[in-house]
PAZAPA-4460 file (N, C-alpha, C; in steps of 0.05 Angstrom, whole numbers, plus 32768, in hexadecimal, padded with zeros to 4 digits):
% residues 349
    n_x    n_y    n_z   ca_x   ca_y   ca_z    c_x    c_y    c_z   seq   type   mol
   8790   85CA   875D   8780   85BD   8772   877C   85D1   8789     1      X     A
   876B   85CB   879C   8767   85DD   87B2   8764   85CD   87CB     2      X     A
   876A   85DA   87E2   8767   85CD   87FC   8750   85DA   880B     3      X     A
   8740   85CA   8819   8729   85D5   8827   872D   85D1   8845     4      X     A
   872E   85E8   8853   8731   85E8   8870   8719   85F6   887C     5      X     A
   870F   85ED   8893   86F6   85F7   889E   86F5   8615   88A3     6      X     A
   870C   8621   88AB   870C   863D   88B2   8718   864F   889D     7      X     A
   871E   8644   8885   872B   8653   8870   871A   8656   8857     8      X     A
   871E   866C   8849   8712   866F   882E   8725   8662   881A     9      X     A
   871A   8655   8806   872C   8648   87F2   8722   864F   87D6    10      X     A
   8734   864B   87C3   872E   8651   87A7   8741   8640   8796    11      X     A
   8736   8631   8782   8747   8622   8770   874F   8634   8759    12      X     A
   8768   863B   8757   8771   864D   8742   878F   864A   873D    13      X     A
   8796   863A   8728   87B2   8636   8720   87C4   862E   8736    14      X     A
   87BB   861F   8749   87CC   8615   875E   87BE   8612   8778    15      X     A
   87CC   860C   878D   87C1   8609   87A8   87BC   8624   87B5    16      X     A
   87A4   8628   87BF   879D   8642   87CB   8797   863D   87E9    17      X     A
   87A2   864F   87F9   879D   864E   8815   8795   8669   8820    18      X     A
   878F   866B   8839   8784   8684   8844   879A   8696   884D    19      X     A
   8797   86B0   8848   87A8   86C5   8853   8799   86D5   8867    20      X     A
   87A5   86EB   886F   8798   86FC   8884   8794   8718   8879    21      X     A
   877D   8724   887F   8778   8740   887A   876F   874D   8894    22      X     A
   877B   8765   8899   8774   8773   88B1   8760   8789   88AA    23      X     A
   874B   878B   88BA   8738   87A0   88B5   872C   87AA   88CF    24      X     A
   8734   87C2   88D7   872B   87CF   88F0   872E   87BB   8907    25      X     A
   8718   87B3   8914   8719   87A2   892B   8716   8784   8924    26      X     A
   8710   877F   890A   870A   8763   8902   8721   8757   88F2    27      X     A
   8727   873E   88F7   873B   8730   88E8   872D   8717   88DD    28      X     A
   872E   8712   88C3   8721   86FB   88B8   8731   86F1   88A0    29      X     A
   872C   86D8   8898   873C   86CB   8883   8736   86D7   8868    30      X     A
   874A   86DA   8857   8746   86E2   883C   8756   86CE   882B    31      X     A
   874C   86C7   8813   8759   86B2   8803   8773   86BD   87F7    32      X     A
   8786   86AB   87F5   87A0   86B2   87E8   87A5   869D   87D3    33      X     A
   87B7   86A3   87C0   87BB   8691   87AA   87D8   868F   87A1    34      X     A
   87DD   8679   8793   87F7   8674   8787   87F2   8671   8769    35      X     A
   87FD   8684   8759   87F8   8684   873C   8812   8683   872C    36      X     A
   8813   8671   8719   882A   866F   8708   8827   8682   86F0    37      X     A
   883D   868F   86E9   883E   86A2   86D3   884E   8696   86BC    38      X     A
   8849   86A1   86A3   8859   8698   868C   884C   8681   867E    39      X     A
   885D   866E   8675   8854   8657   8666   8846   8643   8679    40      X     A
   882C   863D   8675   881E   862A   8687   8822   860D   8680    41      X     A
   8831   8607   866B   8833   85EB   8661   8841   85DA   8676    42      X     A
   8835   85C3   867E   8843   85B2   8692   885E   85A8   8687    43      X     A
   8872   85A9   8698   888D   85A1   8691   889E   85B5   8683    44      X     A
   8892   85CC   867B   88A1   85E1   866E   88A9   85F7   8683    45      X     A
   88C0   8604   867E   88C7   861A   8690   88B3   8631   868D    46      X     A
   88B2   8642   86A2   88A0   8658   86A1   88A6   866B   8689    47      X     A
   88C0   866E   8684   88C8   867F   866D   88DF   8671   865F    48      X     A
   88DD   866B   8646   88F2   865F   8636   8909   8673   8632    49      X     A
   8921   866A   862A   8937   867C   8626   8931   8690   8610    50      X     A
   893B   86A8   8613   8939   86BE   85FF   891C   86C1   85F6    51      X     A
   890A   86C4   8609   88EE   86C4   8604   88E0   86DB   8612    52      X     A
   88CC   86E7   8605   88BB   86FB   8611   88A1   86EE   861A    53      X     A
   8897   86F5   8632   887D   86EC   863B   886D   8704   8644    54      X     A
   8854   8704   863E   8842   871A   8645   8834   8713   865F    55      X     A
   8839   8723   8674   8831   871C   868F   8821   8732   869C    56      X     A
   8816   872B   86B3   8807   873E   86C4   8805   8732   86E0    57      X     A
   87FD   8742   86F3   87FB   8739   870F   87DD   8732   8715    58      X     A
   87D7   8719   871C   87BB   8711   8721   87B4   870F   873F    59      X     A
   87C6   871A   8750   87C2   8718   876D   87CB   8732   877A    60      X     A
   87C1   8737   8792   87CA   874E   87A2   87DF   8744   87B6    61      X     A
   87EF   8757   87BF   8801   8751   87D6   87F1   8754   87F0    62      X     A
   87FE   874E   8806   87F0   874C   8820   87E6   8768   8829    63      X     A
   87D0   8767   8838   87C5   877E   8845   87D4   8783   885F    64      X     A
   87DB   879C   8864   87EA   87A3   887D   87DA   87B6   888F    65      X     A
   87C3   87C0   8884   87B2   87D1   8894   8796   87D1   8888    66      X     A
   8781   87D1   8898   8766   87D4   888F   8756   87E5   88A2    67      X     A
   8747   87F8   8898   8737   8809   88AA   8721   8817   889A    68      X     A
   8715   882C   88A6   8700   883A   8899   8708   8857   8894    69      X     A
   86FD   8862   887F   8703   887D   8876   86F5   8891   8889    70      X     A
   8704   88A6   8890   86F7   88BD   889F   86F1   88D3   888B    71      X     A
   8703   88DA   887A   86FF   88F0   8866   8714   88ED   8850    72      X     A
   870F   88FC   883A   8722   88FC   8824   8725   8919   881A    73      X     A
   873B   891E   880C   8740   8938   87FF   874C   8933   87E4    74      X     A
   8748   8946   87D1   8754   8945   87B7   8763   895F   87B0    75      X     A
   8762   8972   87C2   876F   898B   87BD   877B   8995   87D8    76      X     A
   8795   899B   87D9   87A8   899C   87C3   87B4   8981   87BB    77      X     A
   87AE   896C   87CA   87B8   8952   87C3   87A4   893D   87CB    78      X     A
   87A7   8925   87BF   8794   890F   87C5   879C   8903   87E0    79      X     A
   8788   8900   87F2   878F   88F4   880C   8776   88E6   8817    80      X     A
   877B   88D3   8829   8766   88C5   8838   876E   88C6   8855    81      X     A
   875B   88CF   8865   875E   88CE   8882   874D   88B7   888D    82      X     A
   8758   88A7   889E   8749   888F   88A9   873F   8895   88C5    83      X     A
   872C   8884   88CD   8720   8887   88E7   8731   887A   88FD    84      X     A
   872B   8881   8915   8736   8874   892D   8754   8878   8930    85      X     A
   875F   888D   8925   877B   8895   8928   878E   887D   892B    86      X     A
   8797   8871   8916   87AA   885A   8918   87C5   8861   8923    87      X     A
   87CB   887B   8925   87E5   8884   8930   87FC   8879   8921    88      X     A
   87FB   887B   8906   8812   8873   88F6   882A   8884   88FB    89      X     A
   8841   8879   88F6   885A   8889   88F7   885A   889A   88DE    90      X     A
   8867   88B1   88DF   8869   88C4   88C9   8876   88B5   88B1    91      X     A
   8868   88B5   889B   8871   88A9   8881   8877   888B   8884    92      X     A
   8868   887E   8896   886B   8861   889A   8865   8852   8880    93      X     A
   8852   885C   8870   8849   884E   8857   8854   885C   883E    94      X     A
   8866   8870   8842   8871   887E   882B   8886   886C   881D    95      X     A
   888C   8872   8803   88A0   8862   87F5   88BA   8860   8804    96      X     A
   88C4   8848   8807   88DD   8843   8813   88E9   882A   8805    97      X     A
   8904   8826   8807   890F   880F   87F9   8902   87F5   8800    98      X     A
   88F7   87E8   87EC   88EC   87CD   87F0   88CE   87CB   87F4    99      X     A
   88C1   87E1   87FC   88A5   87DE   8802   8894   87F7   87FB   100      X     A
   888B   87F9   87E1   8877   880D   87DB   885C   8802   87E4   101      X     A
   8849   8814   87EB   882F   880C   87F5   8819   881A   87E4   102      X     A
   8802   880D   87E3   87EB   8817   87D5   87D3   8817   87E7   103      X     A
   87C2   882C   87E6   87A9   882D   87F5   8793   8827   87E1   104      X     A
   8780   8815   87E9   876A   880D   87D8   8750   8810   87E6   105      X     A
   873C   881E   87DA   8721   881F   87E4   8714   8805   87DF   106      X     A
   8708   87F9   87F3   86FD   87DD   87F1   86DF   87DB   87F3   107      X     A
   86D1   87F2   87F5   86B4   87F1   87F7   86A9   880B   87EB   108      X     A
   868E   880B   87E7   8681   8823   87DD   8683   8826   87BF   109      X     A
   867A   883D   87B5   8679   8842   8798   8694   8843   878B   110      X     A
   86A9   8849   879B   86C4   884C   878F   86D6   8834   8797   111      X     A
   86CA   881D   879D   86D9   8805   87A3   86EC   87FF   878C   112      X     A
   8705   87FA   8793   871A   87F4   877F   872C   880C   8779   113      X     A
   8724   8824   8781   8735   883B   877E   874F   8837   878E   114      X     A
   8766   883B   8781   877F   8838   8790   8792   884E   8789   115      X     A
   87A4   8853   879D   87B9   8867   8799   87D2   885F   87A8   116      X     A
   87E9   8864   879B   8802   8860   87A8   8806   8874   87BF   117      X     A
   880F   886A   87D5   8812   887C   87ED   882D   888A   87EA   118      X     A
   882C   88A5   87EA   8844   88B5   87E7   884D   88C1   8802   119      X     A
   883B   88C2   8816   8841   88CD   8830   882B   88C6   8843   120      X     A
   8830   88C8   885D   881A   88C5   8870   8821   88D3   888B   121      X     A
   880B   88DB   8898   880E   88E5   88B4   8803   88CF   88C6   122      X     A
   87FB   88D6   88DE   87F1   88C1   88F1   87D7   88B5   88E8   123      X     A
   87C7   88C3   88D7   87AD   88B7   88CF   87A6   88BE   88B3   124      X     A
   87B8   88CA   88A3   87B1   88D3   8888   87C5   88C9   8874   125      X     A
   87BB   88BF   885D   87CC   88B5   8847   87CB   88C8   8830   126      X     A
   87E2   88D0   8826   87E3   88E0   880D   87E8   88CD   87F6   127      X     A
   87D9   88D0   87E0   87D9   88BC   87CB   87E0   88C8   87B0   128      X     A
   87EC   88B7   879F   87EE   88BC   8782   87DB   88A9   8775   129      X     A
   87C5   88B3   8768   87B0   88A1   875D   87BC   888D   874A   130      X     A
   87B4   8874   874C   87BD   885E   873A   87A7   8852   872A   131      X     A
   878E   885A   872E   8777   8850   871F   8764   8867   871B   132      X     A
   8750   8864   8709   873A   8878   8709   872A   8875   8722   133      X     A
   8718   8888   8726   8707   8889   873E   8705   88A5   8749   134      X     A
   86F0   88AA   8758   86EB   88C4   8763   86EE   88C4   8781   135      X     A
   8704   88CE   878B   8709   88CD   87A8   86F5   88DD   87B8   136      X     A
   86E9   88F1   87AA   86D5   8902   87B9   86BC   88F2   87BF   137      X     A
   86B8   88DB   87B1   86A0   88CB   87B6   86A5   88B5   87CB   138      X     A
   86BD   88B4   87D6   86C3   88A1   87EC   86B8   88AD   8805   139      X     A
   86A9   889E   8815   869C   88A8   882D   86A7   889B   8846   140      X     A
   869E   88A5   885D   86A6   8899   8876   869B   887D   887B   141      X     A
   8689   8874   886A   867E   8859   886C   8690   8845   885D   142      X     A
   86A4   884F   884E   86B4   883E   883D   86CD   8835   884C   143      X     A
   86D8   881E   8842   86F0   8812   884F   8708   8816   883D   144      X     A
   871F   8815   8849   8738   8818   883B   874C   8804   8846   145      X     A
   875D   87F9   8834   8773   87E8   883D   878D   87F3   8832   146      X     A
   87A3   87EB   883F   87BE   87F1   8835   87CB   87D6   882F   147      X     A
   87D5   87D4   8817   87E3   87BB   880E   87FF   87C2   8805   148      X     A
   8811   87AF   8807   882B   87B1   87FA   8827   87AF   87DC   149      X     A
   8838   87BD   87CD   8837   87BC   87B0   8848   87A5   87A5   150      X     A
   8841   879B   878E   8853   878A   877F   8868   879B   8772   151      X     A
   8881   8792   8773   8897   87A0   8767   88A8   878C   8756   152      X     A
   88BA   8796   8746   88CC   8784   8737   88DA   8771   874A   153      X     A
   88E3   877B   8761   88F1   8769   8774   88DF   8753   877E   154      X     A
   88C6   875A   8786   88B5   8745   8793   88A9   8732   877E   155      X     A
   88A4   873C   8766   8899   872A   8752   88AD   8714   874B   156      X     A
   88C6   871B   8748   88DA   8708   873E   88ED   86FE   8754   157      X     A
   88E7   8702   876D   88FA   86FB   8782   8900   86DE   8784   158      X     A
   88EE   86CC   877C   88F3   86AF   877E   88F9   86A3   8763   159      X     A
   88FC   86B3   874E   8902   86A9   8733   8920   86A6   872F   160      X     A
   8928   8693   871F   8944   868F   8718   894B   869E   86FF   161      X     A
   8952   86B8   8703   8957   86CA   86EC   8974   86CB   86E4   162      X     A
   8978   86CD   86CA   8993   86D2   86BE   8999   86F0   86C0   163      X     A
   89B3   86F6   86BF   89BB   8712   86BB   89AF   871D   86A2   164      X     A
   89A4   8736   86A3   899A   8745   868D   897E   873C   8684   165      X     A
   8970   872C   8694   8953   8728   868F   8946   8744   8690   166      X     A
   8930   8748   8682   8925   8762   867F   8907   8763   8684   167      X     A
   88FD   8779   868D   88E0   877E   868F   88DA   8798   8680   168      X     A
   88C4   8797   8670   88BB   87AE   8661   88A0   87B7   866B   169      X     A
   889D   87D1   8671   8884   87DC   867A   8879   87EF   8665   170      X     A
   885F   87F1   8663   8852   8800   864E   883F   8815   865A   171      X     A
   8848   882E   865C   8838   8843   8667   8823   884B   8651   172      X     A
   880B   8855   865A   87F7   885D   8646   8802   8873   8633   173      X     A
   87FB   8870   8619   8803   8883   8606   87F2   8880   85ED   174      X     A
   87F0   8894   85DC   87E0   8892   85C4   87EC   887D   85B0   175      X     A
   87DA   8873   859F   87E4   8862   8589   87E3   8844   858F   176      X     A
   87F0   8834   857D   87EF   8817   857F   880C   880C   857C   177      X     A
   880E   87F2   8581   8828   87E4   857E   883F   87F3   858C   178      X     A
   8839   87F9   85A6   884D   8808   85B5   8866   87F8   85BB   179      X     A
   887C   8805   85BA   8894   87FA   85C7   8892   8800   85E5   180      X     A
   88A3   87F4   85F5   88A1   87F9   8612   88A9   8816   8618   181      X     A
   889D   8820   862E   88A3   883B   8637   88B8   883B   864D   182      X     A
   88BA   8824   865B   88CF   8821   866F   88DA   8805   866E   183      X     A
   88F5   8803   8672   8903   87E9   8670   8915   87E6   8688   184      X     A
   8915   87CD   8693   8925   87C7   86AB   8935   87AE   86A6   185      X     A
   894D   87AD   86B2   8960   8797   86AF   8967   878B   86CA   186      X     A
   896A   8770   86CA   8971   8762   86E2   8990   875E   86E2   187      X     A
   899D   8766   86F8   89B9   8763   86FC   89BD   874C   8710   188      X     A
   89C6   8735   8705   89C8   871D   8716   89DC   8720   872C   189      X     A
   89F3   872D   8727   8A08   8730   873B   89FE   8740   8753   190      X     A
   89EB   8752   874F   89E1   8762   8765   89C6   8758   876F   191      X     A
   89BA   8745   8760   899E   873D   8765   898C   8756   8767   192      X     A
   898E   8766   8751   8980   8780   8751   8976   8787   8735   193      X     A
   895F   8794   8735   8954   87A0   871C   895E   87BD   871A   194      X     A
   8965   87C5   8701   896E   87E0   86FC   8960   87EB   86E3   195      X     A
   895D   8805   86E2   8951   8812   86CA   8967   8815   86B5   196      X     A
   895F   8821   869E   8972   8825   8688   8987   8839   868F   197      X     A
   8982   8849   86A4   8996   885C   86AE   89A5   8851   86C6   198      X     A
   89A1   8837   86CB   89AF   8828   86E1   89A6   8830   86FD   199      X     A
   898F   883D   86FF   8984   8843   8719   8977   882A   8725   200      X     A
   8978   8827   873F   896B   8811   874D   894D   8811   8747   201      X     A
   8944   87FA   873C   8928   87F8   8734   8919   87E2   8743   202      X     A
   8924   87D7   8758   8918   87C1   8766   88FB   87C8   876F   203      X     A
   88F7   87E1   8777   88DD   87E9   8782   88C9   87F4   876D   204      X     A
   88CF   87EF   8753   88BD   87F7   873E   88A2   87E8   8741   205      X     A
   888C   87F7   8743   8872   87EB   8749   8865   87E1   872F   206      X     A
   8859   87C9   8731   8848   87BF   871C   882D   87B8   8729   207      X     A
   8818   87C4   871F   87FE   87C0   872B   87F0   87A7   8720   208      X     A
   87DF   879A   8730   87CE   8785   8725   87BE   878F   870C   209      X     A
   87BE   877F   86F7   87B0   8787   86DF   87C0   8797   86CB   210      X     A
   87D9   879D   86D2   87EB   87AC   86C0   87FC   8798   86AF   211      X     A
   87FA   879A   8695   8809   8788   8684   8827   8790   8683   212      X     A
   8839   877C   8684   8855   8781   8680   8861   8769   8672   213      X     A
   8878   876D   8666   8886   8758   8658   88A0   8751   8666   214      X     A
   88A5   8738   866A   88BE   872E   8675   88CE   8720   865F   215      X     A
   88E7   8725   865E   88F9   8719   864A   890F   8709   8658   216      X     A
   8910   86EF   8652   8926   86DE   865D   893F   86E1   864C   217      X     A
   8955   86D5   8656   896E   86D6   8647   8976   86B9   8640   218      X     A
   898F   86B2   8644   899A   8699   8639   898C   8680   8646   219      X     A
   8987   8681   865F   897B   866A   866D   895D   866E   8671   220      X     A
   894F   8657   8673   8932   8659   8678   892D   8662   8695   221      X     A
   8916   866E   869A   890D   8674   86B5   88FA   865D   86BC   222      X     A
   8904   864B   86CD   88F6   8632   86D2   88DB   8636   86E0   223      X     A
   88DB   864A   86F2   88C2   864F   8702   88BE   866C   8706   224      X     A
   88A5   8675   8702   889E   8691   8706   8881   8691   8712   225      X     A
   887F   8695   872B   8865   8692   8739   8862   86A8   874E   226      X     A
   884A   86AE   8755   8844   86C2   8769   8831   86B6   877E   227      X     A
   8835   86BE   8797   8822   86B7   87AC   8818   86D2   87B7   228      X     A
   87FD   86D4   87B9   87F1   86ED   87C2   87D4   86EA   87C9   229      X     A
   87C7   8701   87CE   87AB   8701   87D6   8799   8703   87BE   230      X     A
   8782   86F6   87BF   876E   86F7   87AA   8760   8712   87AC   231      X     A
   875C   871F   8795   874E   8738   8794   8732   8736   879E   232      X     A
   8729   8748   87AF   870E   8748   87B9   8700   8763   87B6   233      X     A
   870C   8775   87A6   8700   878F   87A0   86FF   8792   8782   234      X     A
   86F0   87A6   8779   86EE   87AC   875D   8709   87B3   8751   235      X     A
   870E   87AA   8738   8726   87B2   872A   871E   87C9   8717   236      X     A
   872F   87DE   8718   8729   87F6   8708   8741   87FC   86F5   237      X     A
   873C   8803   86DC   8751   880C   86CA   8746   8822   86B8   238      X     A
   8756   8836   86B2   874E   884C   86A1   8755   8844   8684   239      X     A
   8740   8843   8673   8743   883C   8657   8740   8854   8644   240      X     A
   8740   886C   8650   873C   8884   8640   8753   8889   862C   241      X     A
   874C   8893   8615   875F   8897   8600   876F   88B1   8606   242      X     A
   8789   88AF   8600   879A   88C7   8602   8799   88D8   85E9   243      X     A
   8791   88CB   85D3   878E   88D8   85B9   8771   88D4   85B0   244      X     A
   875E   88E5   85B7   8742   88E0   85B1   873C   88DA   8594   245      X     A
   872A   88C7   8590   8721   88C1   8575   8734   88AF   8566   246      X     A
   8749   88A4   8572   875D   8894   8565   875D   8877   8570   247      X     A
   8769   8865   8562   876E   884A   856C   8784   884C   8581   248      X     A
   8781   883C   8597   8795   883E   85AC   8798   8823   85BA   249      X     A
   87B1   881B   85C0   87B7   8802   85CE   87BB   8808   85EC   250      X     A
   87AF   87F6   85FC   87B3   87F7   8619   87BA   87DB   8623   251      X     A
   87D0   87D9   8632   87D8   87BF   863D   87C8   87B9   8656   252      X     A
   87BC   87A2   8658   87AA   879B   866E   87AD   877D   8676   253      X     A
   879F   8776   868B   879B   875A   8693   8785   875B   86A8   254      X     A
   8777   8744   86AB   8764   8743   86C1   8774   873D   86DA   255      X     A
   8769   8743   86F1   8778   8742   870B   876E   872C   871D   256      X     A
   8764   8716   8711   875B   86FF   8720   876D   86E7   871C   257      X     A
   876F   86D4   872F   8780   86BD   872C   8773   86A5   871F   258      X     A
   875E   86AA   8710   8750   8694   8701   874C   869D   86E4   259      X     A
   8749   868A   86D2   8743   8692   86B6   8728   86A0   86B4   260      X     A
   8726   86B4   86A3   870D   86C3   869F   8707   86C4   8681   261      X     A
   86EF   86BE   8679   86E6   86C0   865D   86E7   86DD   8654   262      X     A
   86EF   86E1   863B   86F2   86FD   8631   86D7   870C   8634   263      X     A
   86C1   86FE   8631   86A7   870C   8633   869F   8712   864F   264      X     A
   86AD   8708   8662   86A7   870D   867F   86BA   8721   868B   265      X     A
   86CC   872D   867B   86DF   8740   8686   86D1   875A   8690   266      X     A
   86BA   8760   8684   86AD   8779   868B   86B9   8792   867E   267      X     A
   86C8   878E   8669   86D3   87A5   865A   86BD   87B6   864E   268      X     A
   86C1   87D0   864B   86AE   87E1   863E   86AF   87DC   861F   269      X     A
   86A5   87C6   8617   86A8   87BC   85FB   869A   87CE   85E7   270      X     A
   86A9   87D4   85D1   869D   87E4   85BB   86A6   87D8   85A1   271      X     A
   8696   87DD   858C   869B   87D0   8573   86B7   87D6   8568   272      X     A
   86C4   87C1   8560   86DF   87C3   8555   86F5   87C2   8569   273      X     A
   86EF   87C2   8583   8704   87BE   8597   8711   87A3   8593   274      X     A
   872B   87A1   8597   873A   8789   8592   874B   8782   85AB   275      X     A
   874C   8768   85B1   875E   875E   85C6   8774   874E   85B9   276      X     A
   878D   8754   85BF   87A4   8746   85B4   87B0   8735   85CA   277      X     A
   87B3   871B   85C5   87BD   8708   85D9   87D7   86FD   85CF   278      X     A
   87EA   86F9   85E2   8805   86F0   85DB   880A   86D4   85E7   279      X     A
   8816   86C3   85D7   881A   86A7   85DF   8834   86A4   85EF   280      X     A
   8831   869F   8609   8849   869D   861B   8857   8682   8618   281      X     A
   884D   866F   8608   885A   8656   8604   886F   8657   85EE   282      X     A
   886E   866B   85DD   8880   866D   85C6   889A   867A   85CE   283      X     A
   88B0   866D   85C6   88CB   8677   85CC   88D3   868C   85B8   284      X     A
   88CE   86A6   85BE   88D3   86BB   85AB   88D3   86D6   85B9   285      X     A
   88E3   86E8   85AF   88E3   8704   85B8   88D3   8715   85A5   286      X     A
   88C9   872C   85AF   88BA   873F   859E   88A4   8731   858F   287      X     A
   8893   8723   859D   887E   8713   8591   8868   8725   8587   288      X     A
   885C   871C   8571   8842   8726   8568   882C   8718   8578   289      X     A
   8814   8723   8578   87FE   8715   8586   87F8   86FB   8578   290      X     A
   87F0   86E7   8587   87E9   86CD   857C   87CB   86CB   8577   291      X     A
   87BB   86DA   8585   879E   86DA   8583   8794   86F7   8582   292      X     A
   8781   86FC   8570   8773   8716   856F   8755   8712   8571   293      X     A
   874A   871F   8585   872D   871D   858A   8721   8739   8584   294      X     A
   870A   873A   8577   86FE   8754   8571   86E0   8753   857A   295      X     A
   86D8   876A   8585   86BC   876C   858F   86AB   8778   8579   296      X     A
   8694   876A   8573   8682   8773   855F   8668   877C   856C   297      X     A
   865F   8794   8568   8646   879D   8574   862E   8791   8566   298      X     A
   8632   8786   854E   861C   8779   853F   860F   8763   854F   299      X     A
   861F   8753   855E   8614   873E   856F   861E   8741   858C   300      X     A
   862D   8756   8592   8637   875B   85AD   8647   8743   85B7   301      X     A
   8659   8739   85A6   866A   8722   85AC   8687   8728   85A4   302      X     A
   869A   871A   85B2   86B6   871A   85A9   86B9   8703   8595   303      X     A
   86C9   8709   8580   86CE   86F6   856A   86EC   86F2   8567   304      X     A
   86F4   86D9   8562   8710   86D3   855C   8714   86DA   853F   305      X     A
   8726   86EC   8539   872A   86F5   851E   8737   86E1   850B   306      X     A
   8740   86CA   8516   874B   86B5   8505   8736   86A6   84F6   307      X     A
   871E   86A4   8503   8708   8695   84F6   86EC   86A2   84FB   308      X     A
   86EC   86B9   8509   86D4   86C9   850E   86C1   86BB   8521   309      X     A
   86CA   86A6   852F   86B9   8698   8541   86B3   86A9   855A   310      X     A
   869B   86A6   8565   8694   86B4   857E   86A3   86A6   8595   311      X     A
   86B1   86B6   85A5   86C2   86AA   85BA   86BD   86B8   85D5   312      X     A
   86A8   86C8   85D8   86A4   86D7   85F0   86A5   86C6   8609   313      X     A
   8699   86AE   8608   8698   869D   8620   86AB   8686   861F   314      X     A
   86BB   8683   8609   86CC   866C   8606   86EA   8673   8606   315      X     A
   86F1   868C   85FF   870D   8693   8600   8714   869D   861C   316      X     A
   8726   868F   8629   872D   8695   8645   8748   86A4   8646   317      X     A
   8748   86BA   8655   8761   86C8   865B   876B   86BD   8676   318      X     A
   8783   86B4   8676   878E   86A6   868D   8798   86BA   86A2   319      X     A
   8799   86B2   86BB   87A4   86C4   86D0   87C1   86CB   86CA   320      X     A
   87C8   86E4   86CD   87E4   86EC   86C9   87EC   86EE   86AC   321      X     A
   87D8   86EF   8699   87DD   86F1   867D   87D6   870D   8673   322      X     A
   87EA   871D   866C   87E5   8738   8663   87DC   8737   8646   323      X     A
   87CA   874A   863F   87C0   874D   8624   87C0   876B   861D   324      X     A
   87BB   8771   8604   87B8   878C   85FA   879B   8791   85F1   325      X     A
   878E   87A5   85FB   8774   87AE   85F1   8779   87C4   85DD   326      X     A
   8771   87C0   85C4   8773   87D4   85B0   8757   87E1   85AC   327      X     A
   8754   87F9   85B7   873A   8806   85B5   8737   8813   859A   328      X     A
   8720   880E   858D   871C   8817   8572   8719   8836   8571   329      X     A
   871C   8841   8559   871B   885E   8555   86FF   8868   855D   330      X     A
   86EA   8857   8559   86CF   8860   855E   86C6   885B   857B   331      X     A
   86D7   884E   858B   86CF   884A   85A7   86D1   8864   85B7   332      X     A
   86C3   8865   85CD   86C2   887E   85DD   86DD   8886   85E7   333      X     A
   86E2   88A0   85E7   86FC   88AA   85F0   8700   88A7   860D   334      X     A
   86EB   88A9   861D   86EC   88A5   863A   86E0   888A   8641   335      X     A
   86EF   887A   8650   86E5   8860   8657   86F4   8855   866F   336      X     A
   86E7   8846   8680   86F3   8838   8697   86EB   881B   8697   337      X     A
   86FD   880B   86A1   86F7   87EE   86A5   86F3   87E9   86C3   338      X     A
   86DB   87DF   86C9   86D5   87D7   86E5   86CE   87B9   86E5   339      X     A
   86DE   87AA   86F3   86DB   878D   86F3   86D9   8783   8710   340      X     A
   86C2   8777   8715   86BE   876B   8730   86CF   8751   8732   341      X     A
   86D5   8749   874B   86E4   8730   874E   86D6   8718   8742   342      X     A
   86E4   8707   8734   86D9   86EE   8729   86DF   86D6   873B   343      X     A
   86F2   86D9   874D   86F9   86C3   875E   86E2   86BC   8771   344      X     A
   86DB   86A2   8773   86C4   869A   8784   86CB   869A   87A1   345      X     A
   86C9   86B1   87AE   86D0   86B3   87CA   86B7   86B8   87DB   346      X     A
   86B7   86B0   87F4   86A1   86B5   8806   86AC   86B8   8822   347      X     A
   869C   86C7   8832   86A5   86CB   884E   86A0   86B2   885E   348      X     A
   86B2   86AD   8873   86AE   8695   8884   8695   8699   8896   349      X     A
***
């Protein structure tokens, strides 16, 4: 359901949505925010059943803490953005620190959606580690930039009732298919802390919107798993380029909107033989195989369900917060990017 207030933007998407705040230079105006449930959407069922894997992603942004306009950019010797009107930031105010990594996002112009983790800053300049494709040299002084808090293991699960030894699996890009996880994290209930396989503090591990990850429960169900955040209002970018040219390759993805989106409306660079693997979060099982396989056929430029070959481009919906795997065919282009405009119906007041 949704609530309608005269001075707020609203959006019906998996729960009650209300207005948040975004700061931009001298102007402050309402931006929509959302509450989205993750995991099993079945009414009356826990978000995650005991001893179960669920395929998840982040369909919302965290809050904006700064908004302004670009003055200049550099890519050599490092990636950086200098902003206008000298905000007089403290040295390394936005640099990684316990509890709060930050990301800078270009929000207008040809490179809208380009984002980078902030690694350092001066009074008016951000040093970045690129987190998406995009060409920083094409960002101009007419373009806008925001700083947002990042989603982390700590903030994603801070309100969830987790058992000791619940796990999160992350999948870094690599050649081939049917990947095992490249990074694994464990929850220590006695400390209320996430740790890596080498027992390092992992609370601040960043998970970006649109990045697929797997959560594994333990003996008890996770009754509730939900996020509250800002609705995306800039382009979503993801690099789909192959690391092993000319081969089949799996890439973990999700759309970054808080509403269901038809597979044909994702805006993927679809090529013949590309396959989407979807995982059923309602099934109580670990190490799940995909429950649905969709394949794109250039013969009719449609997605087909491989169980019956039916055309499903406009009828198969990918839910918010549902991670999937895109299996790019051997014949698909080696270099590719995904650019997805916001699907959420938002408008300015």
